[in-house]
C-alpha positions as CSV (number, residue, x, y, z in Angstrom):
1,M,21.9,34.7,-33.5
2,K,24.5,33.2,-35.9
3,K,25.4,36.6,-37.3
4,Q,25.7,38.0,-33.8
5,L,28.1,35.3,-32.8
6,L,30.1,35.7,-35.9
7,F,30.3,39.5,-35.3
8,V,31.5,38.9,-31.8
9,F,34.2,36.5,-32.9
10,L,35.4,38.8,-35.7
11,S,35.4,41.8,-33.5
12,F,37.3,39.9,-30.8
13,G,39.9,38.9,-33.4
14,M,40.3,42.4,-34.7
15,L,41.3,43.6,-31.2
16,F,44.4,41.4,-31.6
17,S,45.2,42.3,-35.2
18,N,48.6,43.5,-34.1
19,A,49.5,40.0,-33.1
20,Q,48.4,38.4,-36.4
21,N,51.0,36.1,-37.8
22,L,48.9,34.0,-40.2
23,V,48.3,35.2,-43.8
24,I,45.8,33.5,-46.2
25,R,46.5,33.7,-49.9
26,D,44.6,32.5,-52.9
27,I,46.0,30.4,-55.8
28,N,47.3,33.6,-57.5
29,G,49.2,34.7,-54.4
30,N,46.8,37.5,-53.5
31,D,46.5,38.3,-49.8
32,V,42.9,37.6,-48.9
33,T,43.3,37.7,-45.1
34,N,40.3,38.9,-43.2
35,T,38.4,39.7,-46.4
36,S,35.1,38.6,-48.0
37,I,35.2,37.1,-51.5
38,N,32.1,37.3,-53.7
39,I,31.6,34.3,-56.0
40,D,28.8,34.0,-58.6
41,V,27.5,30.5,-59.1
42,H,25.0,29.2,-61.6
43,P,22.5,26.8,-59.9
44,S,23.5,24.0,-62.2
45,V,27.1,24.0,-61.2
46,V,27.9,20.7,-59.5
47,L,30.9,21.8,-57.4
48,E,32.5,25.2,-56.8
49,S,36.0,24.6,-55.5
50,H,38.7,27.0,-54.2
51,E,42.1,26.6,-52.5
52,Y,44.2,28.8,-50.3
53,T,47.7,28.7,-48.7
54,V,48.4,29.8,-45.2
55,A,51.7,31.5,-44.3
56,N,53.3,31.9,-40.9
57,E,55.0,35.2,-41.0
58,S,56.3,35.0,-37.4
59,S,59.7,34.0,-36.1
60,M,58.3,31.0,-34.3
61,D,56.7,27.7,-35.4
62,I,52.9,27.8,-35.1
63,S,50.5,24.9,-34.7
64,V,47.5,25.9,-36.9
65,N,44.0,24.5,-37.0
66,A,40.9,25.5,-38.8
67,F,37.1,25.8,-38.3
68,R,34.3,27.4,-40.2
69,Y,31.1,29.3,-39.5
70,E,28.0,28.8,-41.6
71,N,26.7,32.4,-41.9
72,N,23.7,31.6,-44.1
73,C,22.9,29.2,-47.0
74,T,20.2,28.0,-49.3
75,A,18.1,25.0,-48.6
76,G,19.5,21.8,-50.2
77,S,23.0,23.3,-50.7
78,G,26.1,21.8,-49.1
79,E,29.6,22.6,-48.1
80,Y,32.8,20.8,-47.1
81,F,36.4,21.8,-46.5
82,C,39.8,20.4,-45.9
83,W,42.6,21.3,-43.6
84,T,44.9,18.3,-42.8
85,L,41.6,16.3,-42.9
86,C,38.7,16.6,-45.3
87,L,35.3,17.0,-43.5
88,G,32.6,15.5,-45.6
89,T,29.7,17.3,-47.2
90,E,27.1,18.7,-44.9
91,E,23.8,20.1,-46.0
92,C,22.8,23.7,-45.2
93,G,21.7,24.1,-41.6
94,T,23.3,20.9,-40.3
95,S,26.2,22.5,-38.3
96,F,26.7,26.1,-37.6
97,V,30.4,25.5,-36.6
98,R,32.6,22.7,-38.0
99,S,36.1,22.2,-36.6
100,N,39.1,20.2,-37.7
101,P,40.6,17.9,-35.0
102,F,44.1,17.8,-36.5
103,P,46.4,20.9,-36.6
104,E,49.5,21.4,-38.7
105,V,52.7,22.9,-37.5
106,I,53.8,25.7,-39.9
107,V,57.5,26.5,-39.5
108,A,58.5,30.1,-38.8
109,N,58.5,32.3,-41.9
110,S,57.1,29.5,-44.2
111,I,54.0,28.4,-46.0
112,S,51.9,25.4,-44.9
113,S,52.4,22.2,-46.8
114,T,48.6,21.7,-46.4
115,K,46.1,23.8,-48.3
116,L,42.8,25.1,-47.1
117,L,40.4,23.6,-49.6
118,T,36.8,24.8,-49.8
119,D,34.0,23.3,-51.8
120,F,30.4,24.4,-52.2
121,K,27.5,22.5,-53.9
122,P,24.4,24.5,-54.9
123,S,22.5,21.2,-54.7
124,I,23.3,18.0,-53.0
125,N,21.6,14.5,-53.1
126,S,19.6,15.7,-56.2
127,D,20.0,15.9,-59.9
128,E,18.0,19.2,-59.8
129,D,19.6,22.6,-60.0
130,G,20.2,24.4,-56.7
131,L,17.9,27.2,-55.3
132,E,18.7,30.8,-56.0
133,G,20.0,32.8,-53.1
134,T,23.1,33.5,-51.1
135,A,25.3,31.1,-49.1
136,S,28.1,32.4,-47.0
137,Y,30.8,30.6,-45.0
138,T,33.7,32.0,-42.9
139,Y,36.9,29.9,-42.6
140,V,39.1,30.7,-39.6
141,L,42.8,29.6,-39.2
142,F,44.2,30.0,-35.7
143,D,47.2,29.3,-33.5
144,V,46.1,26.5,-31.2
145,E,48.4,27.8,-28.5
146,N,47.2,31.4,-28.9
147,P,43.7,31.5,-30.5
148,N,43.9,35.3,-30.5
149,D,46.3,34.9,-33.4
150,S,43.8,34.1,-36.1
151,S,42.9,35.0,-39.6
152,F,39.8,34.4,-41.6
153,V,38.4,34.5,-45.1
154,T,34.6,34.7,-45.9
155,L,33.3,33.2,-49.1
156,V,29.9,34.6,-50.3
157,Y,28.3,32.5,-53.0
158,T,25.5,34.2,-55.0
159,I,23.5,31.4,-56.7
160,D,21.7,33.0,-59.7
161,Y,20.4,31.7,-63.0
162,T,21.5,35.0,-64.7
163,V,25.1,34.0,-64.1
164,G,26.5,32.8,-67.5
165,V,27.5,29.2,-68.0
166,N,30.2,28.7,-70.7
167,E,28.9,26.6,-73.5
168,I,30.9,24.1,-75.6
169,N,29.8,23.9,-79.2
170,E,30.0,20.8,-81.4
171,T,33.4,21.7,-82.9
172,A,35.1,22.4,-79.6
173,I,35.6,18.8,-78.7
174,S,37.6,16.4,-80.8
175,N,36.7,12.7,-81.3
176,I,37.7,10.5,-78.4
177,Y,40.9,8.5,-78.6
178,P,42.0,5.8,-78.2
179,N,38.8,4.2,-79.2
180,P,38.3,1.4,-78.2
181,A,40.0,2.4,-74.9
182,Q,41.2,0.5,-71.9
183,S,42.1,2.7,-68.9
184,S,41.5,6.2,-70.0
185,I,40.0,8.3,-72.8
186,Q,41.4,11.6,-74.2
187,F,40.1,14.4,-76.4
188,N,41.1,17.9,-77.3
189,L,39.0,20.8,-76.1
190,S,39.6,24.0,-78.1
191,A,37.4,26.3,-76.1
192,N,38.5,27.9,-72.8
193,I,35.9,26.8,-70.4
194,A,35.8,27.9,-66.7
195,L,33.9,24.8,-65.7
196,A,33.2,21.8,-67.9
197,Q,31.0,19.1,-66.5
198,F,31.5,15.8,-68.4
199,E,29.1,12.9,-67.8
200,I,29.4,9.3,-69.1
201,Y,26.3,7.2,-69.8
202,S,25.9,3.6,-70.5
203,M,24.0,2.2,-73.5
204,V,20.8,2.1,-71.4
205,G,21.1,5.7,-70.4
206,Q,22.5,5.2,-66.8
207,K,25.0,7.8,-65.7
208,V,28.1,6.0,-64.5
209,K,30.6,8.7,-64.1
210,Q,30.8,12.5,-63.8
211,V,34.0,14.6,-64.0
212,N,34.3,18.3,-63.4
213,I,37.2,20.1,-65.0
214,E,38.0,23.8,-64.2
215,N,39.6,26.1,-66.7
216,A,39.5,23.3,-69.3
217,Q,41.4,23.8,-72.5
218,G,43.7,21.6,-74.6
219,L,44.1,17.9,-73.9
220,V,41.6,16.4,-71.5
221,T,42.1,12.9,-70.0
222,I,39.4,11.0,-68.1
223,D,40.1,7.8,-66.2
224,I,37.8,4.9,-67.1
225,N,39.4,2.1,-65.2
226,E,36.2,1.5,-63.2
227,L,34.0,1.0,-66.3
228,V,33.2,-2.5,-67.5
229,P,33.7,-3.3,-71.2
230,G,30.9,-1.9,-73.3
231,V,29.6,1.1,-75.3
232,Y,29.4,4.5,-73.6
233,F,28.5,8.1,-74.4
234,L,30.4,11.1,-73.1
235,S,28.4,14.3,-72.9
236,E,29.0,17.8,-71.5
237,K,26.2,18.8,-69.1
238,N,25.8,22.4,-70.2
239,S,25.8,21.7,-74.0
240,A,24.4,19.2,-76.5
241,V,27.8,17.7,-77.4
242,T,28.0,13.9,-77.2
243,R,30.8,11.5,-78.1
244,K,30.6,7.7,-78.4
245,F,33.4,5.4,-77.2
246,I,34.0,1.8,-76.4
247,V,35.7,0.2,-73.4
248,S,37.5,-3.0,-74.4
249,R,39.9,-5.1,-72.3
């Protein structure tokens, strides 16, 4: 039934393609309007994030809002998105349609100041890896005064253990500095990593912080203001690299 409703909506939108004024672009400026984007995800990835800009190519200001369809997903996975307001994480199967209550006016022949942000979690509320399978969501941007003027982008996540996870070897991370530290720690990362997942543990092995960094290379800075004074260990989730540091104030 979900797929049928989605097909009806998309078919309806295509009938008015000649009136389409909203253009969706990825962070590289590529036009992804009314397309499907395939994204391979390893089940251990904590968060898969993407952002898009929305352009109004008409000669009139347009009040634009967003909603999304959940086409299909894997049990235990979750999704959330932002458009003027960030809607919190929802587990697979919770809501077929999610809508944003606050539109943004995009001035004629301009790009929105707000970005469409999409986030997918293969596994939520669990330290276990996500289940293999496919999760798909369609995000629709539309003119609130003329819903026929709409554009969409569909993200198809393939969750698969055969998808490579970049590894960080022992020599790729420098020693942490300053050490002792007060408000932040820094280190140099020589490898070019698509997604680095850094975790901080206390002396008793309790995970107190996790930081995900995309396309990590060069100087990495992690805020530690919330950590109480003591000894901690920084590790990268997908490798065996560990660094010790001290918080002292």
